[in-house]
LUMKEBA-643532 format. One record per residue (C-alpha): x negated, y, z; residue in three letters. Coordinates in steps of 0.5 Angstrom, whole numbers, padded with zeros to 4 digits, always signed. Layout:
! residues N
XYZAla/...
//
This chain:
! residues 285
-0234+0156+0129Unk/-0233+0153+0122Unk/-0236+0157+0116Unk/-0232+0157+0109Unk/-0235+0160+0103Unk/-0238+0167+0104Unk/-0237+0166+0112Unk/-0231+0170+0112Unk/-0225+0165+0113Unk/-0223+0161+0119Unk/-0216+0156+0118Unk/-0211+0156+0123Unk/-0213+0149+0125Unk/-0220+0151+0126Unk/-0218+0157+0130Unk/-0214+0152+0134Unk/-0220+0148+0136Unk/-0224+0154+0137Unk/-0219+0157+0142Unk/-0220+0150+0146Unk/-0227+0150+0146Unk/-0232+0153+0151Unk/-0234+0158+0145Unk/-0228+0162+0145Unk/-0227+0167+0140Unk/-0225+0174+0141Unk/-0219+0175+0138Unk/-0217+0182+0134Unk/-0210+0184+0132Unk/-0211+0189+0127Unk/-0203+0190+0125Unk/-0203+0196+0121Unk/-0200+0198+0114Unk/-0199+0205+0111Unk/-0192+0208+0113Unk/-0191+0203+0119Unk/-0194+0207+0126Unk/-0192+0200+0130Unk/-0197+0196+0130Unk/-0198+0196+0138Unk/-0191+0195+0138Unk/-0191+0189+0134Unk/-0197+0186+0138Unk/-0193+0187+0145Unk/-0187+0183+0142Unk/-0192+0178+0140Unk/-0199+0176+0139Unk/-0204+0170+0139Unk/-0206+0168+0146Unk/-0211+0173+0149Unk/-0211+0177+0142Unk/-0213+0185+0143Unk/-0209+0190+0139Unk/-0214+0194+0135Unk/-0211+0201+0133Unk/-0214+0202+0125Unk/-0213+0209+0125Unk/-0216+0211+0132Unk/-0221+0205+0133Unk/-0224+0203+0126Unk/-0224+0210+0123Unk/-0226+0217+0125Unk/-0220+0223+0124Unk/-0218+0224+0117Unk/-0221+0230+0113Unk/-0221+0233+0106Unk/-0229+0232+0106Unk/-0229+0225+0108Unk/-0222+0222+0107Unk/-0216+0219+0111Unk/-0220+0214+0114Unk/-0228+0216+0115Unk/-0232+0211+0118Unk/-0233+0211+0125Unk/-0238+0214+0129Unk/-0243+0208+0131Unk/-0243+0209+0138Unk/-0235+0210+0139Unk/-0234+0204+0135Unk/-0239+0200+0139Unk/-0236+0203+0145Unk/-0229+0200+0142Unk/-0232+0193+0140Unk/-0234+0193+0148Unk/-0227+0195+0150Unk/-0225+0189+0146Unk/-0229+0184+0150Unk/-0235+0183+0144Unk/-0242+0182+0146Unk/-0248+0180+0142Unk/-0247+0173+0140Unk/-0240+0173+0141Unk/-0235+0170+0135Unk/-0230+0174+0133Unk/-0223+0173+0129Unk/-0219+0179+0126Unk/-0212+0178+0123Unk/-0205+0182+0122Unk/-0199+0181+0118Unk/-0201+0183+0111Unk/-0205+0178+0108Unk/-0211+0181+0112Unk/-0211+0187+0108Unk/-0212+0192+0115Unk/-0216+0186+0119Unk/-0221+0186+0113Unk/-0223+0193+0115Unk/-0225+0190+0122Unk/-0229+0185+0119Unk/-0233+0190+0114Unk/-0234+0194+0120Unk/-0237+0189+0125Unk/-0241+0186+0119Unk/-0243+0192+0117Unk/-0245+0194+0124Unk/-0249+0187+0125Unk/-0244+0183+0128Unk/-0245+0176+0125Unk/-0240+0172+0127Unk/-0234+0175+0125Unk/-0228+0172+0121Unk/-0221+0173+0118Unk/-0215+0168+0120Unk/-0213+0166+0113Unk/-0206+0167+0112Unk/-0206+0171+0119Unk/-0200+0172+0124Unk/-0195+0169+0119Unk/-0200+0162+0118Unk/-0201+0162+0126Unk/-0193+0162+0127Unk/-0192+0157+0121Unk/-0197+0152+0124Unk/-0194+0152+0130Unk/-0199+0156+0134Unk/-0197+0159+0141Unk/-0196+0167+0142Unk/-0195+0171+0148Unk/-0193+0178+0149Unk/-0195+0184+0153Unk/-0202+0188+0153Unk/-0209+0184+0154Unk/-0215+0187+0158Unk/-0221+0183+0157Unk/-0227+0183+0160Unk/-0232+0189+0157Unk/-0237+0186+0153Unk/-0244+0188+0152Unk/-0245+0188+0144Unk/-0250+0193+0141Unk/-0248+0195+0134Unk/-0254+0196+0129Unk/-0250+0199+0122Unk/-0253+0198+0115Unk/-0252+0190+0114Unk/-0247+0191+0108Unk/-0248+0196+0103Unk/-0244+0203+0102Unk/-0244+0208+0096Unk/-0242+0216+0097Unk/-0238+0219+0091Unk/-0244+0220+0087Unk/-0246+0213+0088Unk/-0239+0211+0086Unk/-0239+0215+0079Unk/-0246+0212+0078Unk/-0244+0205+0079Unk/-0238+0206+0074Unk/-0243+0208+0069Unk/-0248+0203+0070Unk/-0244+0197+0074Unk/-0238+0195+0076Unk/-0233+0200+0080Unk/-0227+0196+0082Unk/-0220+0200+0084Unk/-0217+0196+0089Unk/-0210+0200+0089Unk/-0204+0198+0086Unk/-0204+0198+0078Unk/-0199+0204+0078Unk/-0203+0208+0083Unk/-0210+0206+0078Unk/-0206+0209+0072Unk/-0203+0215+0075Unk/-0196+0213+0075Unk/-0195+0215+0082Unk/-0199+0218+0088Unk/-0196+0218+0094Unk/-0201+0220+0099Unk/-0207+0224+0096Unk/-0207+0230+0092Unk/-0209+0228+0085Unk/-0206+0222+0082Unk/-0211+0217+0077Unk/-0217+0214+0078Unk/-0225+0215+0078Unk/-0227+0215+0070Unk/-0230+0208+0068Unk/-0226+0205+0074Unk/-0223+0197+0073Unk/-0216+0197+0076Unk/-0217+0190+0081Unk/-0211+0191+0085Unk/-0213+0187+0092Unk/-0206+0184+0093Unk/-0209+0179+0087Unk/-0214+0176+0091Unk/-0208+0173+0095Unk/-0203+0167+0094Unk/-0196+0168+0095Unk/-0196+0165+0102Unk/-0202+0171+0104Unk/-0208+0167+0104Unk/-0214+0168+0100Unk/-0215+0164+0093Unk/-0220+0159+0093Unk/-0227+0161+0092Unk/-0227+0159+0085Unk/-0221+0163+0083Unk/-0223+0169+0086Unk/-0230+0168+0082Unk/-0226+0167+0076Unk/-0222+0173+0076Unk/-0228+0178+0079Unk/-0232+0175+0072Unk/-0226+0177+0068Unk/-0227+0184+0071Unk/-0234+0184+0069Unk/-0237+0183+0076Unk/-0243+0179+0077Unk/-0248+0182+0072Unk/-0250+0188+0076Unk/-0248+0193+0081Unk/-0241+0193+0084Unk/-0238+0197+0089Unk/-0231+0198+0091Unk/-0226+0203+0093Unk/-0218+0204+0094Unk/-0214+0210+0097Unk/-0218+0211+0104Unk/-0223+0205+0104Unk/-0218+0200+0108Unk/-0216+0195+0103Unk/-0223+0196+0099Unk/-0226+0192+0105Unk/-0221+0186+0103Unk/-0223+0186+0096Unk/-0230+0186+0099Unk/-0229+0180+0103Unk/-0225+0177+0097Unk/-0232+0178+0093Unk/-0236+0175+0098Unk/-0232+0169+0098Unk/-0233+0169+0091Unk/-0241+0169+0092Unk/-0241+0177+0090Unk/-0244+0182+0094Unk/-0241+0189+0093Unk/-0242+0196+0096Unk/-0236+0200+0099Unk/-0234+0207+0097Unk/-0231+0209+0104Unk/-0228+0215+0102Unk/-0225+0212+0096Unk/-0219+0216+0093Unk/-0217+0220+0099Unk/-0224+0223+0098Unk/-0225+0224+0091Unk/-0219+0227+0089Unk/-0220+0232+0095Unk/-0226+0235+0091Unk/-0224+0239+0085Unk/-0230+0238+0081Unk/-0229+0231+0081Unk/-0227+0228+0074Unk/-0220+0224+0074Unk/-0218+0219+0069Unk/-0211+0216+0068Unk/-0208+0211+0064Unk/-0211+0204+0063Unk/-0217+0207+0060Unk/-0221+0200+0061Unk/-0220+0194+0057Unk/-0222+0190+0063Unk/-0217+0193+0068Unk/
//
């Protein structure tokens, strides 16, 4: 498949060409959003031809716990079984998409890339861009032939809670949640409101244009430079490690490596001994 900055994105036209070639990618439909449990129903009503539905809560995460957060990284053996069920083999190209600017699909991109799958891309603009471009859709369930991929985790960096705290002090820790959650104005899901002390507010939605596509690499690089990234270690967290994956994709497009804090705020805020900051306490935020 054609490669874009950071080896992250594929356009609608490029995907259409790939689907008609002899090297057809596996398509993953990762439609999910907080408060909407009907991703599978949306998939059944219409999806890209041959796309397999991927359930973020049960296939891209282990069960939630207060200790590990709302979307812990899945057990690798279980993730490998799911990836094979989706039809992925070693050397298979993969394209993930959703209908929210890849805010959910980026979780599949991050996990598979972390697990050593090298040909994973996000469909820039997602389902909306495909439809707007005249792409065909189909209905119903898809059961592909099983794949044989072997996953080898560790290709992307992660940090734990202590590592996130160190990065906030000795590097740049980006908080990918909405600004009002960073400030502690509201907290609709987790037990405490606010942010990790020293973290910089960097809402992941600011990585996108109004039509749900990623901003150009130069714009993203400029954005992250303003936030202080580029001169040392960078890590990202969000509510539960989902939209932080999108931030890491944007950083990669901009040419910047970054680690994921998988437990994110849902883990940090459940540990009583962890300090919490509120307000705009960082001038770069």
